[in-house]
N, CA, C and O atoms as a CHARMM CRD file, in Angstrom:
* protein
*
  364
    1    1 UNK  N     19.53100  -0.07300 -56.79900 PROA 1      0.00000
    2    1 UNK  CA    18.86200  -1.38000 -56.73200 PROA 1      0.00000
    3    1 UNK  C     17.77900  -1.16000 -57.75200 PROA 1      0.00000
    4    1 UNK  O     16.93900  -0.26100 -57.71800 PROA 1      0.00000
    5    2 UNK  N     17.91600  -2.16500 -58.73000 PROA 2      0.00000
    6    2 UNK  CA    16.89900  -2.09200 -59.64500 PROA 2      0.00000
    7    2 UNK  C     15.69800  -3.30900 -59.05200 PROA 2      0.00000
    8    2 UNK  O     16.24300  -4.20100 -58.40200 PROA 2      0.00000
    9    3 UNK  N     14.35200  -3.43300 -59.17700 PROA 3      0.00000
   10    3 UNK  CA    13.60600  -3.97000 -58.74100 PROA 3      0.00000
   11    3 UNK  C     12.82400  -4.48700 -60.13300 PROA 3      0.00000
   12    3 UNK  O     12.35400  -3.64900 -60.90200 PROA 3      0.00000
   13    4 UNK  N     12.70900  -6.02100 -60.42400 PROA 4      0.00000
   14    4 UNK  CA    12.19700  -6.47800 -61.47200 PROA 4      0.00000
   15    4 UNK  C     10.60300  -6.26500 -61.25700 PROA 4      0.00000
   16    4 UNK  O     10.14300  -6.46400 -60.13300 PROA 4      0.00000
   17    5 UNK  N      9.80000  -5.88600 -62.26300 PROA 5      0.00000
   18    5 UNK  CA     8.53400  -5.77000 -61.91600 PROA 5      0.00000
   19    5 UNK  C      7.88200  -7.03600 -61.91300 PROA 5      0.00000
   20    5 UNK  O      6.85600  -7.05200 -61.23300 PROA 5      0.00000
   21    6 UNK  N      8.16700  -8.03400 -62.44500 PROA 6      0.00000
   22    6 UNK  CA     7.54600  -9.15900 -62.34200 PROA 6      0.00000
   23    6 UNK  C      7.86400 -10.07800 -61.02000 PROA 6      0.00000
   24    6 UNK  O      7.12100 -11.01500 -60.72800 PROA 6      0.00000
   25    7 UNK  N      8.89100  -9.78100 -60.32900 PROA 7      0.00000
   26    7 UNK  CA     9.19600 -10.11400 -59.17300 PROA 7      0.00000
   27    7 UNK  C      8.31800  -9.22600 -57.96600 PROA 7      0.00000
   28    7 UNK  O      8.02500  -9.64200 -56.84600 PROA 7      0.00000
   29    8 UNK  N      8.07000  -8.18600 -58.41900 PROA 8      0.00000
   30    8 UNK  CA     7.28900  -7.24900 -57.38700 PROA 8      0.00000
   31    8 UNK  C      5.65100  -7.68200 -57.26800 PROA 8      0.00000
   32    8 UNK  O      4.93200  -7.70100 -56.26900 PROA 8      0.00000
   33    9 UNK  N      5.33300  -8.03600 -58.73400 PROA 9      0.00000
   34    9 UNK  CA     4.18100  -8.54700 -58.88600 PROA 9      0.00000
   35    9 UNK  C      3.66000 -10.01100 -58.07000 PROA 9      0.00000
   36    9 UNK  O      2.65000 -10.23800 -57.40500 PROA 9      0.00000
   37   10 UNK  N      4.62500 -10.71800 -58.38000 PROA 10     0.00000
   38   10 UNK  CA     4.46500 -12.07100 -57.64500 PROA 10     0.00000
   39   10 UNK  C      4.23200 -11.75600 -56.06900 PROA 10     0.00000
   40   10 UNK  O      3.23600 -12.18800 -55.49000 PROA 10     0.00000
   41   11 UNK  N      5.15900 -11.02000 -55.45400 PROA 11     0.00000
   42   11 UNK  CA     5.15500 -10.67600 -54.12900 PROA 11     0.00000
   43   11 UNK  C      3.77000 -10.17900 -53.64200 PROA 11     0.00000
   44   11 UNK  O      3.14700 -10.60300 -52.66900 PROA 11     0.00000
   45   12 UNK  N      3.39700  -9.17700 -54.52400 PROA 12     0.00000
   46   12 UNK  CA     1.89100  -8.67900 -54.37500 PROA 12     0.00000
   47   12 UNK  C      0.93900  -9.63300 -54.45700 PROA 12     0.00000
   48   12 UNK  O      0.01500  -9.61300 -53.64400 PROA 12     0.00000
   49   13 UNK  N      0.99400 -10.42800 -55.25500 PROA 13     0.00000
   50   13 UNK  CA    -0.15000 -11.48100 -55.68300 PROA 13     0.00000
   51   13 UNK  C     -0.20600 -12.30000 -54.48000 PROA 13     0.00000
   52   13 UNK  O     -1.28100 -12.48700 -53.91000 PROA 13     0.00000
   53   14 UNK  N      1.18500 -12.93800 -53.94200 PROA 14     0.00000
   54   14 UNK  CA     1.15100 -13.88200 -52.73700 PROA 14     0.00000
   55   14 UNK  C      0.41600 -13.23400 -51.64000 PROA 14     0.00000
   56   14 UNK  O     -0.55200 -13.74500 -51.07900 PROA 14     0.00000
   57   15 UNK  N      1.02300 -11.85000 -51.30500 PROA 15     0.00000
   58   15 UNK  CA     0.14800 -11.08100 -50.00200 PROA 15     0.00000
   59   15 UNK  C     -1.35000 -10.98100 -50.20800 PROA 15     0.00000
   60   15 UNK  O     -2.17500 -11.11000 -49.30500 PROA 15     0.00000
   61   16 UNK  N     -1.61900 -10.74400 -51.46100 PROA 16     0.00000
   62   16 UNK  CA    -3.23800 -10.56800 -51.70500 PROA 16     0.00000
   63   16 UNK  C     -3.68700 -11.93400 -51.47500 PROA 16     0.00000
   64   16 UNK  O     -4.69100 -11.98200 -50.76500 PROA 16     0.00000
   65   17 UNK  N     -3.27500 -12.96600 -51.83600 PROA 17     0.00000
   66   17 UNK  CA    -3.97700 -14.38800 -51.52200 PROA 17     0.00000
   67   17 UNK  C     -4.12800 -14.72500 -50.24300 PROA 17     0.00000
   68   17 UNK  O     -5.10400 -15.27100 -49.72800 PROA 17     0.00000
   69   18 UNK  N     -2.71800 -14.24200 -49.54100 PROA 18     0.00000
   70   18 UNK  CA    -2.76900 -14.39300 -47.80300 PROA 18     0.00000
   71   18 UNK  C     -3.78600 -13.66900 -47.39700 PROA 18     0.00000
   72   18 UNK  O     -4.61900 -14.23800 -46.69200 PROA 18     0.00000
   73   19 UNK  N     -3.95900 -12.37600 -47.70300 PROA 19     0.00000
   74   19 UNK  CA    -5.06800 -11.66800 -46.97500 PROA 19     0.00000
   75   19 UNK  C     -6.54100 -12.01900 -47.33200 PROA 19     0.00000
   76   19 UNK  O     -7.44700 -11.76800 -46.53800 PROA 19     0.00000
   77   20 UNK  N     -6.75200 -12.57100 -48.46900 PROA 20     0.00000
   78   20 UNK  CA    -7.94700 -13.17200 -48.70800 PROA 20     0.00000
   79   20 UNK  C     -8.30600 -14.17600 -48.14900 PROA 20     0.00000
   80   20 UNK  O     -9.47700 -14.31600 -47.79700 PROA 20     0.00000
   81   21 UNK  N     -7.27000 -15.19800 -47.92200 PROA 21     0.00000
   82   21 UNK  CA    -7.65700 -16.37700 -47.14700 PROA 21     0.00000
   83   21 UNK  C     -7.79100 -15.86500 -45.56100 PROA 21     0.00000
   84   21 UNK  O     -8.65500 -16.30600 -44.80400 PROA 21     0.00000
   85   22 UNK  N     -6.92600 -14.99300 -45.22800 PROA 22     0.00000
   86   22 UNK  CA    -7.23000 -14.70500 -43.66400 PROA 22     0.00000
   87   22 UNK  C     -8.68300 -13.78800 -43.59300 PROA 22     0.00000
   88   22 UNK  O     -9.23600 -13.66400 -42.50000 PROA 22     0.00000
   89   23 UNK  N     -9.20700 -13.22100 -44.69100 PROA 23     0.00000
   90   23 UNK  CA   -10.34600 -12.49900 -44.43800 PROA 23     0.00000
   91   23 UNK  C    -11.37400 -13.60400 -44.41200 PROA 23     0.00000
   92   23 UNK  O    -12.26800 -13.42200 -43.58500 PROA 23     0.00000
   93   24 UNK  N    -11.44900 -14.67300 -45.10700 PROA 24     0.00000
   94   24 UNK  CA   -12.23700 -15.89700 -45.03000 PROA 24     0.00000
   95   24 UNK  C    -12.32900 -16.38000 -43.84600 PROA 24     0.00000
   96   24 UNK  O    -13.45500 -16.53700 -43.37400 PROA 24     0.00000
   97   25 UNK  N    -11.27500 -16.69700 -43.15600 PROA 25     0.00000
   98   25 UNK  CA   -11.14000 -17.14400 -41.74500 PROA 25     0.00000
   99   25 UNK  C    -12.01200 -16.30400 -40.82100 PROA 25     0.00000
  100   25 UNK  O    -12.99800 -16.65300 -40.17300 PROA 25     0.00000
  101   26 UNK  N    -11.42100 -15.11600 -40.91100 PROA 26     0.00000
  102   26 UNK  CA   -11.85600 -14.12300 -40.00200 PROA 26     0.00000
  103   26 UNK  C    -13.43300 -14.24900 -39.99800 PROA 26     0.00000
  104   26 UNK  O    -14.09100 -14.44300 -38.97600 PROA 26     0.00000
  105   27 UNK  N    -13.98200 -14.10600 -41.34300 PROA 27     0.00000
  106   27 UNK  CA   -15.41100 -13.88400 -41.29100 PROA 27     0.00000
  107   27 UNK  C    -16.19400 -15.01500 -41.34300 PROA 27     0.00000
  108   27 UNK  O    -17.38800 -14.91600 -41.62600 PROA 27     0.00000
  109   28 UNK  N    -15.55200 -16.34200 -41.05000 PROA 28     0.00000
  110   28 UNK  CA   -16.06800 -17.70900 -40.90500 PROA 28     0.00000
  111   28 UNK  C    -17.09100 -17.72600 -39.58900 PROA 28     0.00000
  112   28 UNK  O    -16.60300 -17.43200 -38.49700 PROA 28     0.00000
  113   29 UNK  N    -18.34600 -18.02900 -39.67000 PROA 29     0.00000
  114   29 UNK  CA   -19.15700 -18.11000 -38.66300 PROA 29     0.00000
  115   29 UNK  C    -18.54100 -18.60500 -37.42800 PROA 29     0.00000
  116   29 UNK  O    -18.85800 -18.05000 -36.37600 PROA 29     0.00000
  117   30 UNK  N    -17.57400 -19.72500 -37.41100 PROA 30     0.00000
  118   30 UNK  CA   -17.15700 -20.34200 -36.48500 PROA 30     0.00000
  119   30 UNK  C    -16.12300 -19.48300 -35.52800 PROA 30     0.00000
  120   30 UNK  O    -15.79100 -19.69000 -34.36000 PROA 30     0.00000
  121   31 UNK  N    -15.76600 -18.52900 -36.37500 PROA 31     0.00000
  122   31 UNK  CA   -14.78500 -17.55300 -35.42600 PROA 31     0.00000
  123   31 UNK  C    -15.42100 -16.18900 -35.03500 PROA 31     0.00000
  124   31 UNK  O    -14.78200 -15.23300 -34.59500 PROA 31     0.00000
  125   32 UNK  N    -16.69100 -16.22000 -35.24000 PROA 32     0.00000
  126   32 UNK  CA   -17.36400 -14.64800 -34.74800 PROA 32     0.00000
  127   32 UNK  C    -17.05100 -14.54900 -33.41600 PROA 32     0.00000
  128   32 UNK  O    -16.63000 -13.41200 -33.20300 PROA 32     0.00000
  129   33 UNK  N    -17.06500 -15.32100 -32.27300 PROA 33     0.00000
  130   33 UNK  CA   -16.87500 -15.15300 -31.09000 PROA 33     0.00000
  131   33 UNK  C    -15.45200 -14.55500 -30.84100 PROA 33     0.00000
  132   33 UNK  O    -15.29600 -13.55600 -30.13800 PROA 33     0.00000
  133   34 UNK  N    -14.46800 -15.18400 -31.42200 PROA 34     0.00000
  134   34 UNK  CA   -13.14500 -14.55400 -31.42200 PROA 34     0.00000
  135   34 UNK  C    -13.00200 -13.45700 -31.99800 PROA 34     0.00000
  136   34 UNK  O    -12.23300 -12.67600 -31.43800 PROA 34     0.00000
  137   35 UNK  N    -13.50400 -13.10700 -32.97800 PROA 35     0.00000
  138   35 UNK  CA   -13.27300 -11.83900 -33.50200 PROA 35     0.00000
  139   35 UNK  C    -14.22600 -10.79800 -32.41400 PROA 35     0.00000
  140   35 UNK  O    -13.68600  -9.75200 -32.05300 PROA 35     0.00000
  141   36 UNK  N    -15.33600 -11.04800 -32.01900 PROA 36     0.00000
  142   36 UNK  CA   -15.89600 -10.15400 -31.04400 PROA 36     0.00000
  143   36 UNK  C    -14.94300  -9.91300 -29.76300 PROA 36     0.00000
  144   36 UNK  O    -14.61400  -8.81600 -29.31100 PROA 36     0.00000
  145   37 UNK  N    -14.59900 -11.10600 -29.31000 PROA 37     0.00000
  146   37 UNK  CA   -13.49200 -10.97200 -28.12500 PROA 37     0.00000
  147   37 UNK  C    -12.32800  -9.98800 -28.24300 PROA 37     0.00000
  148   37 UNK  O    -11.97300  -9.14400 -27.42000 PROA 37     0.00000
  149   38 UNK  N    -11.75600 -10.30300 -29.56100 PROA 38     0.00000
  150   38 UNK  CA   -10.62300  -9.35600 -29.92400 PROA 38     0.00000
  151   38 UNK  C    -10.96000  -7.87400 -30.05500 PROA 38     0.00000
  152   38 UNK  O    -10.25000  -6.96700 -29.62000 PROA 38     0.00000
  153   39 UNK  N    -12.29400  -7.69800 -30.79900 PROA 39     0.00000
  154   39 UNK  CA   -12.63000  -6.13300 -31.04700 PROA 39     0.00000
  155   39 UNK  C    -12.66900  -5.80100 -29.56500 PROA 39     0.00000
  156   39 UNK  O    -12.00100  -4.84200 -29.17900 PROA 39     0.00000
  157   40 UNK  N    -13.50900  -6.62000 -28.55500 PROA 40     0.00000
  158   40 UNK  CA   -13.53700  -5.93900 -27.08800 PROA 40     0.00000
  159   40 UNK  C    -12.25600  -5.86200 -26.52000 PROA 40     0.00000
  160   40 UNK  O    -12.16800  -5.01700 -25.62900 PROA 40     0.00000
  161   41 UNK  N    -11.24900  -6.48800 -26.77300 PROA 41     0.00000
  162   41 UNK  CA    -9.89000  -6.64000 -26.20400 PROA 41     0.00000
  163   41 UNK  C     -9.26300  -5.11500 -26.58000 PROA 41     0.00000
  164   41 UNK  O     -8.51100  -4.54300 -25.79000 PROA 41     0.00000
  165   42 UNK  N     -9.63100  -4.55800 -27.79400 PROA 42     0.00000
  166   42 UNK  CA    -9.14800  -3.37500 -28.33700 PROA 42     0.00000
  167   42 UNK  C    -10.08100  -2.35600 -28.24400 PROA 42     0.00000
  168   42 UNK  O    -10.24500  -1.54500 -29.15500 PROA 42     0.00000
  169   43 UNK  N    -10.75200  -2.33900 -27.12800 PROA 43     0.00000
  170   43 UNK  CA   -11.96000  -1.27600 -27.03300 PROA 43     0.00000
  171   43 UNK  C    -12.78500  -1.11900 -28.16000 PROA 43     0.00000
  172   43 UNK  O    -12.85600   0.04800 -28.54600 PROA 43     0.00000
  173   44 UNK  N    -13.33200  -1.81800 -28.70600 PROA 44     0.00000
  174   44 UNK  CA   -14.16100  -1.85200 -29.77500 PROA 44     0.00000
  175   44 UNK  C    -13.50300  -1.04300 -31.20300 PROA 44     0.00000
  176   44 UNK  O    -14.16800  -0.44600 -32.04900 PROA 44     0.00000
  177   45 UNK  N    -11.97700  -1.22700 -31.18000 PROA 45     0.00000
  178   45 UNK  CA   -11.38400  -0.78800 -32.43400 PROA 45     0.00000
  179   45 UNK  C    -11.16000  -1.70500 -33.40700 PROA 45     0.00000
  180   45 UNK  O    -10.09400  -2.31700 -33.34900 PROA 45     0.00000
  181   46 UNK  N    -12.05400  -1.98500 -34.44900 PROA 46     0.00000
  182   46 UNK  CA   -12.10800  -3.14100 -35.29600 PROA 46     0.00000
  183   46 UNK  C    -10.84800  -2.99600 -35.93500 PROA 46     0.00000
  184   46 UNK  O    -10.28600  -4.07900 -36.09800 PROA 46     0.00000
  185   47 UNK  N    -10.17500  -1.92600 -36.38300 PROA 47     0.00000
  186   47 UNK  CA    -8.91200  -1.81300 -37.26900 PROA 47     0.00000
  187   47 UNK  C     -7.77100  -2.57100 -36.36300 PROA 47     0.00000
  188   47 UNK  O     -7.12400  -3.49600 -36.85300 PROA 47     0.00000
  189   48 UNK  N     -7.55100  -2.11100 -34.96000 PROA 48     0.00000
  190   48 UNK  CA    -6.48300  -2.80300 -34.32500 PROA 48     0.00000
  191   48 UNK  C     -6.86300  -4.36100 -33.80300 PROA 48     0.00000
  192   48 UNK  O     -6.04000  -5.14800 -33.33500 PROA 48     0.00000
  193   49 UNK  N     -8.04300  -4.57500 -33.95900 PROA 49     0.00000
  194   49 UNK  CA    -8.29200  -5.97600 -33.64000 PROA 49     0.00000
  195   49 UNK  C     -8.03200  -7.02800 -34.72300 PROA 49     0.00000
  196   49 UNK  O     -7.69100  -8.19700 -34.54700 PROA 49     0.00000
  197   50 UNK  N     -8.25200  -6.40600 -35.84500 PROA 50     0.00000
  198   50 UNK  CA    -7.81300  -7.08300 -37.19200 PROA 50     0.00000
  199   50 UNK  C     -6.29800  -6.93300 -37.48200 PROA 50     0.00000
  200   50 UNK  O     -5.78300  -7.72700 -38.27000 PROA 50     0.00000
  201   51 UNK  N     -5.65800  -6.10600 -36.98200 PROA 51     0.00000
  202   51 UNK  CA    -4.45900  -5.91400 -37.15800 PROA 51     0.00000
  203   51 UNK  C     -3.65300  -6.93100 -35.98300 PROA 51     0.00000
  204   51 UNK  O     -2.57000  -7.40500 -36.32700 PROA 51     0.00000
  205   52 UNK  N     -4.02400  -7.15600 -35.03400 PROA 52     0.00000
  206   52 UNK  CA    -3.84800  -8.31900 -34.28700 PROA 52     0.00000
  207   52 UNK  C     -3.93500  -9.62900 -34.55300 PROA 52     0.00000
  208   52 UNK  O     -2.98600 -10.39300 -34.37200 PROA 52     0.00000
  209   53 UNK  N     -5.17300 -10.02800 -35.04200 PROA 53     0.00000
  210   53 UNK  CA    -5.45400 -11.04800 -35.80100 PROA 53     0.00000
  211   53 UNK  C     -4.44200 -11.50300 -36.86900 PROA 53     0.00000
  212   53 UNK  O     -4.17600 -12.66800 -37.16600 PROA 53     0.00000
  213   54 UNK  N     -3.91600 -10.35400 -37.40300 PROA 54     0.00000
  214   54 UNK  CA    -3.12200 -10.83200 -38.72600 PROA 54     0.00000
  215   54 UNK  C     -1.74000 -10.91100 -38.54400 PROA 54     0.00000
  216   54 UNK  O     -0.98500 -11.40100 -39.38400 PROA 54     0.00000
  217   55 UNK  N     -1.28700 -10.31500 -37.17900 PROA 55     0.00000
  218   55 UNK  CA     0.11900  -9.86800 -37.16500 PROA 55     0.00000
  219   55 UNK  C      0.51300 -11.33400 -36.18100 PROA 55     0.00000
  220   55 UNK  O     -0.25000 -11.89100 -35.39100 PROA 55     0.00000
  221   56 UNK  N      2.04500 -11.75600 -36.54500 PROA 56     0.00000
  222   56 UNK  CA     2.79700 -12.55400 -35.58300 PROA 56     0.00000
  223   56 UNK  C      2.90300 -12.16700 -34.12300 PROA 56     0.00000
  224   56 UNK  O      3.33800 -11.07900 -33.74500 PROA 56     0.00000
  225   57 UNK  N      2.43400 -13.22800 -33.25500 PROA 57     0.00000
  226   57 UNK  CA     2.75000 -12.81400 -31.92000 PROA 57     0.00000
  227   57 UNK  C      3.53500 -14.03700 -31.18900 PROA 57     0.00000
  228   57 UNK  O      3.41900 -15.21800 -31.51700 PROA 57     0.00000
  229   58 UNK  N      4.37500 -13.53000 -30.11300 PROA 58     0.00000
  230   58 UNK  CA     5.18200 -14.53300 -29.56500 PROA 58     0.00000
  231   58 UNK  C      4.78100 -15.72400 -28.79200 PROA 58     0.00000
  232   58 UNK  O      5.46800 -16.74100 -28.69400 PROA 58     0.00000
  233   59 UNK  N      3.48700 -15.51300 -28.18400 PROA 59     0.00000
  234   59 UNK  CA     2.74400 -16.64400 -27.86100 PROA 59     0.00000
  235   59 UNK  C      2.28600 -17.54100 -28.56100 PROA 59     0.00000
  236   59 UNK  O      1.76900 -18.55800 -28.09900 PROA 59     0.00000
  237   60 UNK  N      2.44200 -17.23100 -30.04200 PROA 60     0.00000
  238   60 UNK  CA     2.10800 -18.35500 -30.88800 PROA 60     0.00000
  239   60 UNK  C      3.46900 -18.79200 -31.79000 PROA 60     0.00000
  240   60 UNK  O      3.44600 -19.15100 -32.96800 PROA 60     0.00000
  241   61 UNK  N      4.68400 -18.66300 -30.90900 PROA 61     0.00000
  242   61 UNK  CA     6.06200 -18.71500 -31.82300 PROA 61     0.00000
  243   61 UNK  C      6.36100 -18.03100 -33.08000 PROA 61     0.00000
  244   61 UNK  O      7.26300 -18.33800 -33.85900 PROA 61     0.00000
  245   62 UNK  N      5.45900 -17.00500 -33.21400 PROA 62     0.00000
  246   62 UNK  CA     5.61400 -15.86300 -34.34400 PROA 62     0.00000
  247   62 UNK  C      4.29400 -16.14500 -35.56800 PROA 62     0.00000
  248   62 UNK  O      4.20300 -15.39200 -36.53800 PROA 62     0.00000
  249   63 UNK  N      3.62600 -16.95300 -35.42700 PROA 63     0.00000
  250   63 UNK  CA     2.29400 -17.42300 -36.09600 PROA 63     0.00000
  251   63 UNK  C      1.45200 -16.10500 -35.70900 PROA 63     0.00000
  252   63 UNK  O      1.54700 -15.50200 -34.64000 PROA 63     0.00000
  253   64 UNK  N      0.62000 -15.78100 -36.77500 PROA 64     0.00000
  254   64 UNK  CA    -0.66400 -14.94800 -36.24200 PROA 64     0.00000
  255   64 UNK  C     -1.88400 -15.57000 -35.75300 PROA 64     0.00000
  256   64 UNK  O     -2.18400 -16.65800 -36.24500 PROA 64     0.00000
  257   65 UNK  N     -2.64600 -15.05100 -34.85200 PROA 65     0.00000
  258   65 UNK  CA    -3.80100 -15.69900 -34.26300 PROA 65     0.00000
  259   65 UNK  C     -4.56700 -16.10900 -35.53700 PROA 65     0.00000
  260   65 UNK  O     -5.07800 -17.22300 -35.42200 PROA 65     0.00000
  261   66 UNK  N     -4.77200 -15.53200 -36.66500 PROA 66     0.00000
  262   66 UNK  CA    -5.59000 -15.91000 -37.68000 PROA 66     0.00000
  263   66 UNK  C     -5.32000 -17.49400 -38.23200 PROA 66     0.00000
  264   66 UNK  O     -6.23400 -18.23800 -38.58700 PROA 66     0.00000
  265   67 UNK  N     -4.01300 -17.82500 -38.23300 PROA 67     0.00000
  266   67 UNK  CA    -3.38300 -18.99400 -38.48400 PROA 67     0.00000
  267   67 UNK  C     -3.80800 -20.17200 -37.73800 PROA 67     0.00000
  268   67 UNK  O     -3.64200 -21.30500 -38.18900 PROA 67     0.00000
  269   68 UNK  N     -4.40500 -19.91500 -36.50300 PROA 68     0.00000
  270   68 UNK  CA    -4.88500 -20.95400 -35.48000 PROA 68     0.00000
  271   68 UNK  C     -6.29000 -20.95300 -35.68500 PROA 68     0.00000
  272   68 UNK  O     -6.88800 -21.90300 -35.18000 PROA 68     0.00000
  273   69 UNK  N     -6.89600 -20.18900 -36.24900 PROA 69     0.00000
  274   69 UNK  CA    -8.42300 -20.06400 -36.15900 PROA 69     0.00000
  275   69 UNK  C     -8.98800 -21.23700 -37.06100 PROA 69     0.00000
  276   69 UNK  O    -10.18300 -21.17900 -37.35200 PROA 69     0.00000
  277   70 UNK  N     -8.24900 -22.26700 -37.51500 PROA 70     0.00000
  278   70 UNK  CA    -8.89000 -23.16800 -38.42900 PROA 70     0.00000
  279   70 UNK  C     -9.44300 -24.59100 -37.66500 PROA 70     0.00000
  280   70 UNK  O     -9.96100 -25.51700 -38.29000 PROA 70     0.00000
  281   71 UNK  N     -9.24000 -24.58100 -36.25100 PROA 71     0.00000
  282   71 UNK  CA    -9.75300 -25.77600 -35.55000 PROA 71     0.00000
  283   71 UNK  C    -10.20600 -25.24900 -34.00600 PROA 71     0.00000
  284   71 UNK  O     -9.90000 -24.19800 -33.44200 PROA 71     0.00000
  285   72 UNK  N    -10.95300 -26.24000 -33.58500 PROA 72     0.00000
  286   72 UNK  CA   -11.39900 -26.08900 -32.10600 PROA 72     0.00000
  287   72 UNK  C    -10.42000 -25.71300 -31.26700 PROA 72     0.00000
  288   72 UNK  O    -10.56700 -24.76800 -30.49100 PROA 72     0.00000
  289   73 UNK  N     -9.25300 -26.46900 -31.35300 PROA 73     0.00000
  290   73 UNK  CA    -8.23700 -26.31900 -30.48000 PROA 73     0.00000
  291   73 UNK  C     -7.46200 -25.28700 -30.52500 PROA 73     0.00000
  292   73 UNK  O     -6.89000 -24.93200 -29.49400 PROA 73     0.00000
  293   74 UNK  N     -7.28000 -24.57500 -31.76300 PROA 74     0.00000
  294   74 UNK  CA    -6.57900 -23.43100 -32.00900 PROA 74     0.00000
  295   74 UNK  C     -7.49400 -22.24400 -31.56900 PROA 74     0.00000
  296   74 UNK  O     -6.95900 -21.24800 -31.08300 PROA 74     0.00000
  297   75 UNK  N     -8.71500 -22.29800 -31.70400 PROA 75     0.00000
  298   75 UNK  CA    -9.87400 -21.10600 -31.33900 PROA 75     0.00000
  299   75 UNK  C     -9.84600 -21.17700 -29.77500 PROA 75     0.00000
  300   75 UNK  O    -10.08900 -20.10500 -29.22100 PROA 75     0.00000
  301   76 UNK  N     -9.63300 -22.08300 -29.09200 PROA 76     0.00000
  302   76 UNK  CA    -9.50200 -22.34200 -27.77600 PROA 76     0.00000
  303   76 UNK  C     -8.26300 -21.64800 -27.10700 PROA 76     0.00000
  304   76 UNK  O     -8.17500 -20.98600 -26.07200 PROA 76     0.00000
  305   77 UNK  N     -7.37000 -22.00700 -28.01100 PROA 77     0.00000
  306   77 UNK  CA    -5.86900 -21.24700 -27.49300 PROA 77     0.00000
  307   77 UNK  C     -5.87200 -19.88600 -27.52900 PROA 77     0.00000
  308   77 UNK  O     -5.26900 -19.13200 -26.76500 PROA 77     0.00000
  309   78 UNK  N     -6.78700 -19.51400 -28.72800 PROA 78     0.00000
  310   78 UNK  CA    -6.65400 -17.97000 -28.87200 PROA 78     0.00000
  311   78 UNK  C     -7.50000 -17.29900 -27.83500 PROA 78     0.00000
  312   78 UNK  O     -7.11600 -16.25000 -27.31700 PROA 78     0.00000
  313   79 UNK  N     -8.68000 -17.88200 -27.49800 PROA 79     0.00000
  314   79 UNK  CA    -9.65900 -17.26900 -26.39000 PROA 79     0.00000
  315   79 UNK  C     -8.57400 -17.26400 -25.01300 PROA 79     0.00000
  316   79 UNK  O     -8.46600 -16.28800 -24.27200 PROA 79     0.00000
  317   80 UNK  N     -7.92900 -18.34600 -24.86500 PROA 80     0.00000
  318   80 UNK  CA    -7.03900 -18.19300 -23.75700 PROA 80     0.00000
  319   80 UNK  C     -6.00400 -17.21900 -23.53200 PROA 80     0.00000
  320   80 UNK  O     -5.74800 -16.73000 -22.43100 PROA 80     0.00000
  321   81 UNK  N     -5.24800 -16.87900 -24.92100 PROA 81     0.00000
  322   81 UNK  CA    -4.35500 -15.81100 -25.07400 PROA 81     0.00000
  323   81 UNK  C     -5.06500 -14.55100 -24.79800 PROA 81     0.00000
  324   81 UNK  O     -4.48300 -13.71100 -24.11300 PROA 81     0.00000
  325   82 UNK  N     -6.49100 -14.26200 -25.33500 PROA 82     0.00000
  326   82 UNK  CA    -7.17300 -13.07400 -25.29200 PROA 82     0.00000
  327   82 UNK  C     -7.43300 -12.83700 -23.70900 PROA 82     0.00000
  328   82 UNK  O     -7.38000 -11.70300 -23.23400 PROA 82     0.00000
  329   83 UNK  N     -7.72100 -14.00200 -22.90900 PROA 83     0.00000
  330   83 UNK  CA    -8.19500 -13.79300 -21.63600 PROA 83     0.00000
  331   83 UNK  C     -6.90500 -13.35700 -20.86800 PROA 83     0.00000
  332   83 UNK  O     -6.94100 -12.34700 -20.16600 PROA 83     0.00000
  333   84 UNK  N     -5.70700 -14.14100 -20.99700 PROA 84     0.00000
  334   84 UNK  CA    -4.60500 -13.79800 -20.19400 PROA 84     0.00000
  335   84 UNK  C     -4.21000 -12.33200 -20.59900 PROA 84     0.00000
  336   84 UNK  O     -3.73300 -11.68300 -19.66800 PROA 84     0.00000
  337   85 UNK  N     -4.29900 -11.77800 -21.63000 PROA 85     0.00000
  338   85 UNK  CA    -3.96600 -10.25200 -21.87500 PROA 85     0.00000
  339   85 UNK  C     -5.09100  -9.37700 -21.23700 PROA 85     0.00000
  340   85 UNK  O     -4.82600  -8.25300 -20.81100 PROA 85     0.00000
  341   86 UNK  N     -6.17900  -9.83100 -21.18500 PROA 86     0.00000
  342   86 UNK  CA    -7.06700  -8.95800 -20.19500 PROA 86     0.00000
  343   86 UNK  C     -6.85300  -9.05400 -18.88000 PROA 86     0.00000
  344   86 UNK  O     -7.15800  -8.11600 -18.14300 PROA 86     0.00000
  345   87 UNK  N     -6.38000 -10.03100 -18.46900 PROA 87     0.00000
  346   87 UNK  CA    -5.82200 -10.09500 -16.85000 PROA 87     0.00000
  347   87 UNK  C     -4.67100  -9.67100 -16.85600 PROA 87     0.00000
  348   87 UNK  O     -4.26900  -9.58300 -15.69600 PROA 87     0.00000
  349   88 UNK  N     -3.67600  -9.25300 -17.83400 PROA 88     0.00000
  350   88 UNK  CA    -2.35300  -8.70300 -17.65700 PROA 88     0.00000
  351   88 UNK  C     -1.43400  -9.83800 -17.42800 PROA 88     0.00000
  352   88 UNK  O     -0.37500  -9.50500 -16.89500 PROA 88     0.00000
  353   89 UNK  N     -1.57300 -11.12900 -17.70200 PROA 89     0.00000
  354   89 UNK  CA    -0.88100 -12.08700 -17.85800 PROA 89     0.00000
  355   89 UNK  C      0.00200 -12.33100 -19.11800 PROA 89     0.00000
  356   89 UNK  O     -0.44000 -12.97000 -20.07300 PROA 89     0.00000
  357   90 UNK  N      1.15100 -11.85500 -19.10200 PROA 90     0.00000
  358   90 UNK  CA     2.03100 -11.77600 -20.43100 PROA 90     0.00000
  359   90 UNK  C      3.03900 -12.91700 -20.73500 PROA 90     0.00000
  360   90 UNK  O      3.83500 -12.86300 -21.67300 PROA 90     0.00000
  361   91 UNK  N      2.93600 -14.01700 -19.81300 PROA 91     0.00000
  362   91 UNK  CA     3.94600 -15.00300 -19.77300 PROA 91     0.00000
  363   91 UNK  C      3.39600 -16.35200 -20.20400 PROA 91     0.00000
  364   91 UNK  O      4.13200 -17.33900 -20.23300 PROA 91     0.00000
C-alpha cells in the first residue's frame, strides 16, 4: 500500500492542531484544579495524567476529558468522574 505524502501531512497537521488546542485547554487557569486532581489520581505521574485527559473514556461516551473542560458544567462532571475513580466507583 502506497501512502501519499500529502495525505500524511494533512493527518499530522490535524493531529498537531488538536494537540495544541488541548494544551491550551489543559494549561488554562480555570482548569488548574482539574489538572492537579488528575495528577494526584495518577500518583503524581504527570505523563499518565495528561494521557488520561487526552484519551477517550467510556464515562464521556468516547470523548476525552479535555473536550469537556471548556465549561463549568464540564469541569464539575470531570471532577465527579475523578472522585468516582478515587473511590472505586466505575459504573
